[in-house]
N, C-alpha and C positions, 0 to 999 in steps of 0.2 A: 275791243278787248276789255274785260273787266279789270278794274283797278285793284292792285294788290293791297292786302291788308297788313297790319303790323306783324301778325304771326307769320305770314308768308315771307315777309322781308327777313325776319329772324331766321327762318328755315333756309332760305336761299343763300344767306350770307354766312351760314355756318355756326349760328349761335345755339342751335338746339341739339342736345344730347338725348334726353328722354322727355316724354310728355305723357300726362295722364289723359286718356280719351282725346286723341288728337282731333278727331272730327268735330267734337263739341267745342274744343278750344279755338279751332279755326273759325267756327261760327260765332263764338263769343266775341272775338276781336273784330268782327264785322259790325258789331253794335257801335253806337255813337261814342260811348266812353266806358272803359273798363278800368277798375282800380285794382292794382296788384302791388305786391311788396317784395323787396329784397332786403335781407338782414345783413348788417355789417357789425362785427365785433370790434369795438374801439380799443384794441390792444396796443395801439401806438398812436402818436400824435399826427400821423399822416396815413393815408391809404397808399398803396403801391400799385405797380403795373398789374399785379394779379387781380386787382379789383376793377380794372378798366373795362373788362368785358361786361360786367354788371352795370357800370355807369353808362356805357354805350347803349346797352339795352334800354335803360331808362330814358336816355336822350332820344333814341328812336321813337319810344312810346309817346313822348311829348309831341313829336312831329306829326303823329297820327291822332292827337287829341285825347290820348288816354292819360290816366292819373297814376304816376308812380309814387309809391311810398318808400322813402329811404328810412329803414328802421335801424336806428342805432341801438346796439345791445347793451344799454346801460345796466340792465338787470341781469341778462344772461351772461354778460361779460364778467360779472362777479363770480361766475362758476367756470366758464370756459367750455367751448364745444369740443368734445373728444373726437368728432368726425375728422378723419384724415390726419390725425396726430398720433405719434407713437408713444407719447408720454403726456402727462398732465401739464397744462399751462400753469405758470406761476400765478398765484392769486393776486389780483390787483385791488387797490383801494378805490372806494367810491369817488374820492376827490380826483384821483388820477384819471379815472374813466370819464368823469364829468368834463375835465379839462380837455381830454383827447377829443371828445364829441364836439366841443365848441370850436376847436381848431379844424376838425374834419368838415364841419358845416361850412366854414368859410371857403375851404378848398373845393367842396362839391358844388357850391353855388356858382362856380365858374363854368360848370358843365351842365347843371340843371337849373331851370328857371323856377324858383320857389315863389315868385310874385303871384298875387291873386289866386293862391292855392292851385297853381298848375302842377306843383309837386309838393308833397308833404314830407317833413322830416319829423319823425316820431322817436321817442325814447321809451323802450319797453320797461324801464325802471319805473315809469309813471304808473304802471298797473301791477307789475310783478312784485315790487317791494311791499305793496299793501296787502298781499295775499295772506290769509290765515292758513297755516299749514294743515290743520285738521280739516277745515272746510274744503281746502283744495283737494286733499286726498279723497274725501267723501264725494265731492261733486265731480271731480275730473279724474283722479287716480283710478277710480273704479272702472273706467272705460278702457284702461290699458292692460294688456296681457303681457306678463314678463317673457313668456316664451316667444311671443311675437316681437318684442323689443330686442331680444337676444339674437333674433334671426337677421337683423339689419347688419350690413357689412361693416359699417363704422364701429359698431359695438363689438362684433365678433373679432375684428382685428385687434381691438384693444384688450379683450379678455385675456389673451395669451400673455400680455405684458403687465397686466394689472389695470383695473378700472375702478376708480373710487365711486362710492354711492352718490357722492356729490355730482360727479360727471354723468352718472347713469340717469339722474333726474333731468338732465339738459333737454332730452327729447320731449318730456312732458311739458316743459316750459315753452319750448318752441312751438309745440302743437297748440298750447294755450294762446300764444301770440297770434297765430293764424286765426283761431276762433274769435279772439277778442277783436281783431281788426275786421273780420267778417261781420261781426255783430254791430260794431260801432262806426265802421267806415265803408261798409259794403264791399270789402276787399275779397275778390273772388279767386285770385291766383297768387300763388307764391312761386318765386323763381330763386335759383341759387346754383352753386357749383354742383358738379356730379356727386360729390361726397355728401350732399344734403338730401339726396333722394329719400332715404329712410325717414328723416325728420319731416320732410314735406308730406309724405304719405301719411304719417302719423297725424298731422294737422288736418288733412282732408278727411280721414276716418273719424276724427273727433267731431268735426263739423257735421258730418253725416249722422253720427249718433245723437248729437245734442239738438240739431236743428232740422234733421231730415232733409237737408238741401245739399246740392253738389258744389264742390270747390275743386280747383284744378292746380296742377303743378307742372313746371318746366325746369329742367336743369340744363346747364351749360357744360360743354366739354372742358376737360382739363387741357389747357393750351401748353403744348410742348413745342420746342423748336425742331427743325428738320434733323438735328443731331440727337434728338431724344431727350434733351435737357428741359427742365422746368423753365418756362419763359420768365424773364425778368431777373434772373440771377447773373451777376457779373463778378469780376475779380474784386470789385469794391463792395459787393453785397447787393442788397435789394435796390431796385430802381423805384424811388419814392416819387409821389406826385407833388410833394412839397419842395419848392425850389431851394429851400434852406437845407434840405437833407440830400437832395440830388439836384445839382445845378441844372438850369435850363439847357446849357450846352451839353452836359453829360446825358441828359434825357434825349436830346436830339440825336446825339452820337449813337446812343443805344439803337435807335431805329435805323439809322443810316448804315449801320454795320451788321444788320441782320443777314442771315444766310439767303442767298439768291432764291433758294427753294421755298422760303417762307414769305416772300414779298407779296404774291397774289393773295394768299390767305389772310395776311395781316392787313392788306388794303381793304378787304371785305369786312374784317372784324373791327378795325380801329380807325376807320375814316368813314365819312359820309359820301364818298365819291360814288357816282352811278356805276353799275356793272359794266356798261359798255366802255367807259373810260378805263376801268380797272383791267378789263380784258386786253385793251390796247397796250397798257403799260406792262402787263404780264408777258406779252409776246416779244418784248424787247430782249435782245440777245447781246452777249459779250459785254463790252464796256458800257453799252447803252442802258443796261439794267440799273446803272448808277442813277440815272434820271428817275427811274421808278422809286428807288430807295430814297432819293432826295424828296420826292413828293410825299411818300409815306411819312418820313421824318417831319416834314413841315406840317402836314395835315394833322397828325396826332399831337404834335407840340402845340399847334394853334388851339386845338380842342381843350387841352389841359392848362396851358399857360397864356393863351391869348395870341392874337396875330402879331402884335408888336414884338413880343419876346421870341416868337417863332422866326421872324425875319432876322432878328439879331443873331440867333443861334445859327441860322442858315449862313449868314454873312461870315460869322466867325469860323465856321467849318470850311467855307470856301477859301478864306484867307490862309488858314493853317495848312490846308492841303493843296495849296498852289493854284486854285482855280481863279483867285482874285488877289489883287494887292491892295492893301489898305493900312493905315496907321494902326498899330496894335491897340492904342488906347481907345479906338473907336469900335472895337469888337468886344463881344461879351464872352468871357472865359471864367471857369472856376478860378477863384482867387484866394490866395493865402497871404496873410500879413505877418511879417517878422519885425521885431523891434530893431531900432537903429543900433542899440548897444550890442545886441546879439550878433549883428552883421559885422560890427567893428571888430569883435573878437574873432570872427570867422566861424563857419559852421560846416561840418562835414556834409558833402553832397548826399551821401547815403541817408543821413539823418533828415535833411531837408526834403528828400523824396518821401520819407515816411511822414513827416509833419504835414506835407501837402496832400497826404492821402493817396499818393500814386503807388505806393507799395504798403504791405501790411506790417513791415518792421524795418529797422535800420539794417539788419543783417540781410534781408531780402533786397534792400537797396544796394548793398555792396555786391551781391551776386549779380544783380541787373547791370551794374556798372562794369563788372569783369566780363560779362557776356556781351557787352557792347550795345546794350539797349537803353542807356541813359544819355539824355541830351540836355545841354544848357545853352540857351540862345541858339538853337539849331546845330550846335557843335557837339559831336559825340565825345563823351568823357569816358576813358577806360581805366583811369587811376582810382582804385577803391578808396584811397585816402585823400582824394581831392577835396580841398577846402574852399567853399564859396566865400569870397571876400567882397568888400564894398565896391571895389573896382569892376567886379563882374556885372554890376547892375547898370542898366542904361535907363536914364530918367527914373531912377528909383525902382526899377522893376526888372525881373528876368523871366524868361519863359523856360519852364521845365517840361521835359517829355519823357515818358516811360513807355518803351516799346513803340509801336507804330501809331497808336490812336489815343493815348492818354496824355492829356495836357493839363498844366496848371500855371497860372500867372502868379508869381511871387512878388509882392510889393513891400517896400520898407514903410512901416507904419510912421506916419508923420505926426510929430508932437503938436498938440493944439496950443 
């Protein structure tokens, strides 16, 4: 049986939404080495779960010997991509974008191997900010037709609510990005989310007009849960890949709490497990499906945070949910520190729940307490005016719980 190539793996595991000229793309990836790129706008100091599909694609590519380019949008980020957005993004400073890129690079280096140029991290500011506007319009703008640009779904959707000329230019710049990397890095393929289809096609057409050569595009599906919700959204907000924004424990818990119906699909998309193993796990029924969820949570946490932290998160989860017993100080949980002076005065439990980011406000904390969903050291508290005092702490810490699955360890800050 002929060995599968990289594109076939993507197709079989559910990564592909649309592709330009699938027959040629499949042949292309049978070659020894193909260079492709995926763009990331550095709008935050961390990537989130929504970016994980792209990162997994790049990691798979490395396994097959291809060269992924992680393109940080240091230039395009100054404008903001209107695709998939119902309003313009706030404009960001060059300094903020530069700082975000440096933080993201450290994060991505845990998933991709940048050593010996096995992957490249480029910043499109390096070529975009040098462009002369008049020359750009004459040399590149002449190849774009406004009526064609207006036909793209991302643009059409925004026209009804208002689209600035600044944002309208984004497609030209992204097309230029593809052409520039085609010329300088022999980059033949651009990949991205389904909302990027119009931008990708614009780049392919520009390359054809300027170079009379073929380039290709692949888009990924928008990942929603079985309930129809956008993946990665929780009561606490986005699930970040940075452990300082989303703790490793919370990251692990997100995966272990996914809907049973999503387990098989997520194992294919967010782990490197072979199909035969995934099929066995997907066939587990009843309470046994928890085993599959535990493997999903462990594998994806290992990819993003490393095996050691994945094991700690797994152990913490088992201790909290009664599968194992262990001393609390030996498990890893989201932790919040309070000052000794504040605890001596006493602090409302509703406020502490808010400070520990288990609820969105103190009033929501009160409602949770009244409804019986607040716990202090595993004991349910129903008094909305309950005050947490120093004597409630055991070895200078207490365990808070909101609902069934949200935990936080509160520790008294020790004076140095």
